[in-house]
N, C-alpha and C positions, 0 to 999 in steps of 0.2 A: 457493536458495529456489525453490519450485515455483509455477508460475502456470498457470491454465487457458488454453486456446487464445485466447479473445477478449481477455483483458487482456494476454496475452503479445504478441499482434499489435499492440495499441494502444501498448504500450511500445516495441516495435520501430519503429513509425512515428513515435514522438515525441509521441503524443497523450496518453498516460498518463505523467505525470512525477512523480507522488507515489504510492508504494506504501504500503499500509496494513497494519499488523501489530499484534499485541499488543506492548506494551513489556515483554516478558519478559526473562529474564537473557541469552538469546542476542542479542536486539536491543539491549540496553543496552551490549553490547560493540562495536557498530557505531559508527564514527567518520566524520566528514566526510573525504573523500579516499579512503576504502576503496573497494574494488571488490566488487560483488556479482554473482554469476552466477545468473541465473534460468533454470530449466528448464521447458520447456513440458510439461505433464503427459501429453499424448497422444503427441507425437512424440519427446520427449526433447531436442529442439533447445535449444541454449543461447544466452543473450544476456548479454553482459558490460556492466555499468553501473558508473558512478562515483557515489558518494554525494556530493551537492551540498548537502544540508541535512537536519537531523533536527528533527522537530516533535513533541515529546511533549505529549500532552493526557490529561486524566483519562478522557474518554469519546469514543466515535465521534461523538456529537453535536457536541461542542466542536471536534473536528478538522474535521468537515464545515463548520461555520460559519466556520472560519478561511480557507478556500480556495474558489475557484470549483470547482464539481462537475466541470468538464471536466478539471481536473488529475488527478483520480482515474480518468479514463477513462470518466466518466459523461456522460450527456446533460446539457446545460445546464439542462433542465427537471426534472432529478432532484430529488425532495424529500428533506428531511432524514429523514423516515420511511422512504422507499425505500432510502436509503443505509444507515441503521441496520439495516433488515431484511436487506439484502444481506450485511452484515458478520455478521449472526446466523447465516448459513449456515455460517460457519467458526468463530465464537467464541461462547461462551456469556456471558451477563451476569455470571456469577460470575468468569469469566476477565478480563473487561473491568474489573470493579471491583478485582480483586486486582492487576492489572498496569498498568492504564492502556493507552493506545494510542500508536502511533508512526506518524507520516507520515514516509516516507523519500523525500526529494527526490532524484531520480536523473537521470542523463544517460547515454544509450547510448553506448558506446565503439566 
């Protein structure tokens, strides 16, 4: 899976411990104990993580409400609206409604 530089670095540092994706068919195949390799979009650098938990929710709002913002690599002061808007950069509302969303709890290996 690809990550932009800032979230990639936060994941490497152990700050970002929940990755957020659509709960599409590809993500539905992910299981606790699996390994996911993240690639930094600019450098191509790789980071191997182990899946520690899977958190499916119908919307980004519900997922955001379930965890502290800091686990997503956000500032503690991040609002629900800011989080949803940031996810809107990647996913449309139609995709969110059709698939639901998935928080993937990870640990860097």
